[in-house]
C-alpha positions in Angstrom: 37.1 -129.3 -269.3 37.4 -128.4 -273.0 35.4 -130.2 -275.7 38.6 -131.7 -277.1 39.5 -133.3 -273.8 36.2 -135.1 -273.4 37.3 -137.9 -275.7 34.2 -138.2 -277.8 35.9 -138.3 -281.2 35.1 -135.4 -283.5 34.3 -132.1 -281.7 30.6 -131.3 -282.0 29.5 -127.9 -283.0 27.5 -125.9 -280.4 23.8 -125.6 -281.6 22.5 -122.1 -282.2 19.6 -122.0 -279.9 19.5 -118.2 -279.2 20.8 -116.6 -282.4 24.3 -116.0 -280.9 26.0 -118.4 -283.4 24.5 -117.7 -286.9 26.0 -119.0 -290.1 26.8 -116.6 -292.9 25.2 -117.2 -296.3 27.4 -118.0 -299.4 26.6 -114.5 -300.7 27.8 -112.9 -297.5 31.0 -115.1 -297.5 31.6 -114.0 -301.1 31.2 -110.4 -300.2 33.7 -110.6 -297.3 36.2 -112.6 -299.3 37.0 -109.5 -301.4 38.2 -107.7 -298.2 40.2 -110.4 -296.5 42.6 -113.3 -297.1 42.1 -117.1 -296.9 44.4 -118.8 -294.5 45.1 -122.5 -293.7 44.8 -123.5 -290.0 46.4 -126.3 -288.1 45.1 -128.4 -285.1 45.9 -126.6 -281.8 46.6 -123.2 -283.4 45.6 -120.3 -281.3 43.8 -117.7 -283.4 43.5 -115.1 -280.7 43.9 -115.1 -276.9 42.0 -113.8 -274.0 43.3 -110.4 -272.9 44.7 -109.5 -276.3 43.2 -107.0 -278.7 41.4 -108.2 -281.8 43.2 -107.6 -285.1 41.1 -109.6 -287.5 37.5 -110.6 -288.0 37.7 -114.4 -288.6 35.2 -116.6 -290.5 35.5 -120.4 -290.5 35.5 -121.8 -294.1 36.4 -125.4 -293.0 37.4 -127.2 -289.8 36.2 -126.3 -286.3 37.3 -123.8 -283.7 36.7 -124.1 -279.9 36.2 -121.0 -277.7 37.7 -121.4 -274.3 37.8 -119.5 -271.0 41.0 -119.6 -268.9 42.8 -121.4 -271.7 45.7 -123.5 -270.3 44.6 -122.6 -266.7 43.2 -124.7 -263.9 39.6 -123.6 -264.8 39.7 -124.0 -268.5 36.2 -124.6 -270.0 34.5 -124.6 -273.3 32.3 -121.6 -274.2 31.3 -122.8 -277.7 32.5 -124.8 -280.7 32.0 -123.3 -284.2 32.1 -124.9 -287.6 32.1 -123.8 -291.3 30.2 -120.6 -292.1 30.4 -119.2 -288.6 32.4 -116.2 -287.5 34.4 -115.7 -284.3 34.6 -112.9 -281.8 32.1 -111.0 -279.7 31.1 -107.4 -278.8 34.7 -106.5 -277.7 35.8 -106.7 -281.4 33.4 -104.0 -282.5 34.1 -101.7 -279.5 37.9 -102.0 -279.4 38.1 -104.0 -276.2 40.4 -106.9 -275.7 39.1 -110.5 -276.1 37.3 -112.2 -273.2 37.9 -115.7 -274.5 40.5 -117.7 -276.5 40.0 -119.3 -280.0 41.7 -122.6 -280.6 41.6 -124.7 -283.8 40.4 -128.2 -283.0 40.0 -129.5 -286.5 42.4 -128.1 -289.1 40.9 -126.3 -292.1 40.7 -122.8 -293.5 39.6 -119.4 -292.3 38.9 -116.0 -293.9 40.7 -113.2 -292.1 39.4 -109.6 -292.5 41.3 -106.7 -290.8 39.1 -105.4 -288.0 39.0 -101.8 -289.2 37.9 -102.9 -292.7 35.2 -105.2 -291.1 33.8 -102.4 -289.0 33.5 -100.3 -292.1 31.7 -103.1 -293.9 29.3 -103.5 -291.0 28.4 -99.9 -291.2 27.7 -100.1 -295.0 25.8 -103.4 -295.0 22.8 -103.2 -292.7 21.8 -106.9 -293.1 25.3 -108.2 -292.3 25.8 -105.5 -289.7 22.6 -106.4 -287.8 23.4 -110.1 -288.0 26.9 -109.6 -286.5 25.7 -107.1 -283.9 22.9 -109.4 -282.7 25.2 -112.4 -282.5 27.9 -110.4 -280.6 25.3 -109.0 -278.1 24.1 -112.6 -277.5 27.6 -113.8 -277.0 28.4 -111.0 -274.6 25.4 -111.9 -272.4 26.4 -115.5 -272.6 29.8 -114.7 -271.3 28.3 -112.6 -268.6 25.9 -115.3 -267.5 28.8 -117.9 -267.4 30.9 -115.6 -265.2 33.7 -115.5 -267.9 36.2 -112.7 -268.2 38.1 -111.2 -265.3 37.6 -111.9 -261.6 37.0 -109.4 -258.8 38.3 -110.8 -255.5 37.2 -108.7 -252.6 35.1 -108.5 -249.5 31.4 -107.8 -249.8 31.9 -105.2 -247.1 34.5 -103.2 -249.0 33.4 -100.0 -250.8 36.1 -100.5 -253.4 34.8 -104.0 -254.2 31.4 -102.5 -254.7 32.9 -99.7 -256.9 34.6 -102.2 -259.2 31.6 -104.5 -259.4 29.4 -101.5 -260.3 31.8 -100.4 -263.0 32.0 -103.8 -264.5 28.2 -104.3 -264.4 27.4 -100.9 -265.8 29.8 -101.3 -268.6 28.4 -104.8 -269.4 31.8 -106.5 -268.9 32.0 -110.2 -268.4 33.4 -110.9 -264.9 32.9 -112.9 -261.8 32.9 -111.7 -258.2 34.7 -113.9 -255.7 33.5 -112.9 -252.2 36.5 -112.9 -249.8 34.2 -113.4 -246.8 32.4 -116.6 -247.9 33.5 -118.0 -251.2 35.6 -121.2 -250.9 37.6 -120.2 -254.0 38.9 -117.0 -252.3 41.5 -118.6 -250.1 43.0 -120.7 -253.0 43.3 -117.6 -255.2 45.0 -115.6 -252.4 47.6 -118.3 -252.1 48.0 -118.8 -255.8 48.7 -115.2 -256.5 50.4 -114.4 -253.2 47.8 -111.7 -252.3 47.5 -110.5 -248.8 43.9 -109.9 -247.6 44.6 -106.3 -246.9 45.6 -105.8 -250.6 42.1 -106.7 -251.8 40.1 -106.0 -253.7 42.1 -107.2 -256.7 41.2 -107.9 -260.3 42.6 -111.1 -261.8 42.6 -111.7 -265.5 43.8 -114.4 -267.8 45.3 -116.4 -264.9 48.3 -114.1 -264.6 47.5 -110.4 -264.5 46.7 -109.0 -261.0 45.7 -105.4 -260.3 45.6 -104.5 -256.6 42.7 -102.2 -255.8 42.7 -100.6 -259.2 41.0 -97.4 -260.1 38.1 -97.5 -262.6 40.5 -96.0 -265.1 43.1 -98.7 -264.6 40.5 -101.4 -265.0 39.3 -99.7 -268.2 42.8 -99.7 -269.6 43.2 -103.4 -268.8 40.3 -104.3 -271.0 40.9 -101.7 -273.7 38.3 -99.1 -272.9 39.4 -95.6 -274.1 40.4 -94.4 -270.6 40.9 -90.7 -269.9 44.7 -91.0 -269.9 44.5 -91.1 -273.7 42.4 -87.9 -273.8 44.0 -85.0 -275.5 45.0 -82.7 -272.6 44.4 -79.0 -273.4 43.1 -80.2 -276.8 40.1 -78.7 -278.5 36.8 -80.0 -279.8 33.7 -78.5 -281.2 31.3 -80.2 -278.7 32.0 -81.7 -275.4 29.1 -84.0 -274.2 29.1 -84.7 -270.5 27.3 -88.0 -269.9 26.8 -91.0 -272.1 23.2 -92.0 -271.6 20.6 -91.8 -274.4 20.7 -88.0 -274.5 24.5 -87.9 -274.5 24.9 -90.6 -277.1 22.3 -89.0 -279.3 24.2 -85.7 -279.1 27.4 -87.7 -280.0 25.8 -89.3 -283.0 24.3 -86.1 -284.4 27.3 -84.0 -283.6 29.8 -86.3 -285.3 27.5 -87.0 -288.2 27.3 -83.2 -288.8 31.0 -83.2 -289.1 31.8 -81.6 -285.6 34.6 -82.9 -283.5 32.7 -84.5 -280.7 33.9 -85.9 -277.4 31.5 -87.7 -275.1 32.7 -88.5 -271.5 31.1 -90.4 -268.7 32.2 -91.0 -265.1 31.1 -94.6 -265.0 29.7 -96.1 -268.1 27.8 -95.7 -271.4 24.0 -96.1 -271.1 23.1 -94.2 -267.9 19.9 -95.5 -266.3 18.6 -96.8 -269.6 21.6 -99.2 -269.9 20.4 -101.0 -266.8 16.8 -101.5 -268.1 16.0 -105.1 -268.8 13.5 -104.3 -271.6 12.1 -101.1 -273.2 8.9 -101.8 -275.0 7.6 -98.4 -275.9 10.6 -97.1 -277.7 9.8 -96.1 -281.3 10.9 -98.5 -284.0 11.2 -101.6 -281.8 7.7 -103.2 -281.6 8.9 -106.3 -279.8 10.9 -104.2 -277.4 14.7 -103.9 -276.8 16.9 -104.3 -273.8 18.6 -101.2 -272.5 21.9 -102.8 -273.0 21.3 -103.6 -276.7 19.9 -100.1 -277.4 23.0 -98.5 -275.8 25.5 -100.8 -277.6 23.9 -100.0 -280.9 24.1 -96.2 -280.1 27.8 -96.6 -279.1 28.7 -98.3 -282.4 26.7 -95.7 -284.3 28.6 -92.9 -282.6 31.9 -94.6 -283.3 30.8 -95.0 -287.0 30.5 -91.3 -287.4 33.8 -90.5 -285.6 32.6 -89.4 -282.2 35.0 -90.1 -279.4 33.7 -91.8 -276.2 35.9 -91.7 -273.1 34.9 -93.9 -270.1 35.6 -93.4 -267.2 36.2 -89.7 -267.2 34.7 -87.5 -264.5 34.3 -83.8 -265.1 35.0 -81.5 -262.2 34.9 -78.0 -263.7 33.5 -75.7 -266.4 35.2 -72.4 -267.0 34.2 -69.8 -269.7 37.2 -68.6 -271.8 37.1 -66.4 -274.9 33.5 -67.4 -276.0 34.4 -71.1 -275.4 34.8 -73.3 -272.4 37.5 -75.2 -270.6 36.3 -78.5 -269.3 38.4 -79.8 -266.4 38.5 -83.5 -265.3 39.2 -84.9 -261.8 42.6 -86.2 -263.0 43.7 -82.6 -263.8 43.4 -82.9 -267.6 41.6 -80.3 -269.6 39.8 -79.9 -272.9 38.7 -76.7 -274.6 35.2 -76.9 -276.2 33.3 -74.6 -278.5 30.1 -75.8 -276.9 29.1 -78.1 -274.1 26.1 -80.4 -273.9 25.2 -81.4 -270.3 23.6 -84.9 -270.4 24.9 -86.3 -267.1 21.5 -87.7 -266.1 20.4 -88.8 -262.7 21.0 -91.5 -260.1 18.5 -93.4 -258.1 17.9 -92.2 -254.5 19.0 -94.5 -251.7 16.3 -96.1 -249.5 16.6 -94.6 -246.0 16.0 -97.7 -243.8 17.9 -98.6 -240.6 20.6 -101.3 -241.3 20.3 -101.2 -245.1 23.8 -99.7 -245.6 25.6 -102.9 -244.8 23.5 -104.8 -247.4 24.0 -102.5 -250.3 25.8 -104.2 -253.1 25.3 -107.6 -251.4 21.5 -107.9 -251.3 20.3 -104.3 -252.0 20.7 -103.0 -255.5 19.8 -99.9 -257.5 19.7 -101.6 -260.9 18.3 -104.9 -262.2 20.7 -106.4 -264.8 21.7 -109.9 -265.6 24.5 -109.6 -263.0 22.1 -108.9 -260.1 19.5 -111.4 -261.4 22.1 -114.2 -261.4 22.5 -113.7 -257.7 18.9 -114.3 -256.8 18.0 -117.5 -258.7 14.8 -119.2 -257.5 14.5 -116.9 -254.4 11.8 -114.4 -253.6 12.8 -110.7 -254.1 11.3 -107.3 -253.6 11.2 -104.2 -255.9 10.5 -100.8 -254.4 9.0 -98.1 -256.7 6.0 -97.3 -258.8 7.5 -96.0 -262.0 8.5 -97.6 -265.3 11.9 -98.6 -264.0 10.4 -100.5 -261.2 7.8 -102.2 -263.5 10.5 -103.2 -266.0 12.7 -104.6 -263.2 9.8 -106.6 -261.7 9.0 -108.2 -265.1 12.7 -109.0 -265.7 13.3 -110.5 -262.2 10.2 -112.6 -262.5 12.1 -114.7 -265.0 14.7 -115.5 -262.4 13.1 -115.3 -258.9 10.5 -117.5 -257.4 8.4 -114.5 -256.4 8.6 -110.7 -256.9 6.9 -108.4 -254.4 6.4 -104.9 -256.0 6.1 -102.4 -253.2 4.4 -99.2 -254.1 4.0 -96.3 -251.7 1.0 -94.8 -253.6 -2.4 -96.3 -254.1 -2.6 -96.4 -257.9 -0.1 -98.3 -260.1 -1.3 -96.2 -263.1 -0.2 -92.9 -261.5 3.5 -93.2 -262.6 3.7 -96.3 -264.7 2.9 -96.7 -268.4 -0.3 -98.6 -269.1 1.4 -101.4 -271.1 3.7 -102.1 -268.1 0.8 -102.0 -265.6 -1.1 -104.6 -267.7 1.9 -107.0 -267.8 2.7 -106.5 -264.1 -0.8 -107.2 -263.0 -1.2 -110.3 -265.2 2.2 -111.9 -264.3 1.6 -114.9 -262.0 4.9 -114.4 -260.1 4.5 -110.7 -259.3 2.5 -109.5 -256.2 1.7 -105.8 -256.2 1.5 -104.3 -252.7 0.0 -100.7 -252.7 0.3 -98.3 -249.8 3.4 -100.2 -248.7 6.8 -99.0 -247.5 9.9 -100.7 -246.2 10.5 -100.1 -242.5 13.3 -102.5 -241.7 15.6 -105.3 -243.0 16.6 -108.6 -241.5 19.6 -110.7 -242.2 23.3 -110.7 -241.1 25.4 -111.7 -244.0 22.7 -111.1 -246.6 19.0 -110.0 -246.8 16.6 -112.6 -245.5 13.4 -110.6 -245.1 11.8 -107.1 -245.0 9.6 -105.4 -242.5 6.9 -103.6 -244.5 4.1 -101.4 -243.4 0.7 -100.8 -244.9 0.4 -97.0 -244.8 -3.4 -97.2 -244.9 -3.9 -99.5 -242.0 -0.6 -99.1 -240.2 -0.1 -102.9 -240.1 3.4 -104.2 -240.2 4.5 -107.7 -241.4 7.5 -109.6 -242.4 8.0 -110.3 -246.1 10.5 -113.0 -247.2 13.1 -111.6 -249.7 16.7 -112.4 -250.4 17.3 -109.3 -252.6 15.8 -105.7 -252.7 15.8 -103.6 -255.8 15.2 -99.9 -255.3 13.7 -97.4 -257.8 12.3 -94.5 -255.8 13.1 -91.4 -257.8 16.3 -89.8 -258.7 18.5 -86.7 -258.2 20.7 -85.1 -260.9 24.4 -85.3 -261.3 24.9 -81.6 -260.9 26.9 -81.1 -257.7 29.9 -79.9 -259.8 27.7 -77.2 -261.5 26.7 -75.4 -258.3 27.7 -71.8 -258.6 28.6 -72.3 -262.3 25.1 -72.0 -263.8 21.5 -71.8 -262.6 19.8 -74.9 -261.1 16.3 -75.3 -259.8 15.5 -76.1 -256.1 16.1 -79.9 -256.8 19.4 -79.4 -258.5 18.2 -79.8 -262.1 19.6 -77.5 -264.8 17.4 -74.5 -265.9 17.1 -74.0 -269.6 15.2 -71.9 -272.1 12.7 -69.4 -270.6 13.5 -70.6 -267.1 17.2 -69.9 -267.7 16.4 -66.5 -269.2 14.7 -65.4 -266.0 17.7 -66.4 -264.0 20.5 -65.4 -266.4 22.9 -62.5 -266.0 21.8 -60.0 -268.7 25.3 -58.6 -269.0 26.7 -62.0 -270.1 24.1 -62.2 -272.9 24.2 -58.6 -274.2 27.0 -59.3 -276.7 24.9 -62.2 -278.2 21.9 -60.0 -278.8 19.6 -62.8 -277.6 18.5 -64.8 -274.6 19.0 -68.6 -274.0 17.7 -70.9 -276.7 15.3 -73.7 -275.9 17.8 -76.1 -274.3 20.4 -73.5 -273.4 21.4 -72.8 -269.9 22.4 -69.5 -268.2 25.8 -69.9 -270.0 25.8 -69.1 -273.7 26.8 -72.3 -275.6 26.1 -74.6 -272.8 23.1 -76.8 -273.3 21.3 -79.4 -271.2 19.5 -82.5 -272.5 17.7 -85.4 -271.0 17.0 -86.2 -267.3 19.4 -83.6 -266.0 17.3 -80.8 -267.4 14.7 -79.1 -265.3 11.2 -80.0 -266.6 12.3 -82.8 -268.9 10.1 -85.8 -269.6 11.8 -88.7 -268.0 11.7 -91.1 -271.0 14.4 -92.6 -273.2 12.8 -91.3 -276.4 12.6 -87.8 -275.2 16.2 -87.9 -273.9 17.4 -89.0 -277.2 15.4 -86.4 -279.0 16.7 -83.6 -276.7 20.3 -84.8 -277.4 19.7 -84.5 -281.1 18.0 -81.1 -280.7 20.9 -79.8 -278.6 23.3 -80.2 -281.6 21.0 -78.2 -283.8 21.0 -75.5 -281.2 24.8 -75.7 -281.0 24.9 -74.8 -284.7 22.6 -71.9 -284.1 24.7 -70.6 -281.3 28.0 -71.0 -283.0 27.1 -70.0 -286.6 28.2 -66.4 -286.2 31.5 -67.3 -284.6 32.9 -69.3 -287.6 35.3 -71.4 -285.4 33.8 -74.8 -285.7 36.3 -77.7 -286.3 35.2 -80.0 -289.0 35.9 -83.7 -289.3 34.8 -86.2 -291.9 32.3 -88.9 -291.1 31.6 -91.9 -293.4 30.1 -89.7 -296.1 32.8 -87.0 -295.8 32.7 -83.6 -294.2 29.4 -81.7 -293.9 28.8 -78.0 -294.2 26.8 -76.4 -291.3 24.0 -73.9 -291.9 25.0 -73.4 -295.6 28.6 -72.5 -294.8 31.5 -74.1 -296.7 33.5 -76.9 -295.0 36.6 -75.7 -293.2 39.2 -78.3 -292.3 41.2 -78.1 -289.1 
């Protein structure tokens, strides 16, 4: 029920308890007024609707505005109520997505409307205002996620396509709610309401009217306004193609675009990589109080966009072919882009836990990430985390805020072996976390969902049953390099060889014309670089991945300087010369 329907007279403003609903200062309002127009509002006026793109950044000067989910539908509910000095919108406005809620005027007044593109430019120039808006929008996005707002995924927990759509939504930090066809009472009513046959599921339902039957990730991306690969310039050309949008890939995008290079960054699933699923990173330089992986990635995405980098998600690369000192990058949908240089930053994915019967519980009670989505499914229940590295430690601390008990299962005998000291200290002090060393999972119990684990003490051989309604697995990773086999040199584990290692494995004839061997991050192919976790011998840390992404762009300049065929684009400060050369416009 909306606030206006509750019959309590004047609509009360939602208090700002978590920094998601700040009020602009008179000075900030005055600065924005020069870039927008004042507009009178009337009671009941819809300022923007769920499912439609944002066109304006709106600030309330007088009156009140109610934010609603499922406006006009059977499940309409109030998200928040805003009064004078507050601004509307959430993260979708900055990232070009469609709105996930509807804004309705409840008390007539006046608003200030600033065109979205002009507002984005202002945010980039004013760090104080930009940080205020970004933090508010991040808070609102996580509020929407926690409330289960946005679109609904209706499908069986046993369906691989349901799991695929849920993973895509979670990894892209999209507000949504999963309705389990097998046991959710709402499922049958939705099937009847939208005339959906069970065999047509999974389906995505949005705004009470749009239904996508078993959509691809690209179709779902288009529905919510993500730059899907269908809009990529087929057979176009860019200076740098970055494959992967984790910290290394986003750093390459930021530094490439800020240097004036046409830069396209693609990812098969989502921006952020493994870092995007991290609940809190406390040892990243410049954030003494820590930062969530989601916030770090959203900031990087906005920064890349600010400099003119293009991010395309989802877009899966299937081939890399040398052509005339450049490369043709081919995608699984058949489209192609020509690139002067390529940065491989495709990262890794966590290994699956090989335990009998675990397959049927994956995506239901067994997870390979610990985000707000997964945490919301295990409220006040005991859970288990498998792994002894930083990812496992961060997940255990995050889940301890939601679960009644967290069992951290570590195969080794020393928590300090693979986990940072600051994490070890917090894990060992937390009253809800129990660390079990020399422990491995041998079996799972539960029919519809996980109920308990069979664990074994490797030192004594003793087995026992451990209560757990969810299992989170962080046991090492393998690289996303299957598509590179036979294209360039990989090590025995599939990681990309670079620098001196690549030189030892490179075809000398291919390098003769360059008069040199592979540069520090360069692979066995001239002009193809690897950065971050996908690179053999890399340090598996967010900071080092970001550093390598930035370094890769400097090496791209060094490789391409003699060719003179870089395409220049202008960033916010105009075009930039490279290595002392004059700017050349495309």
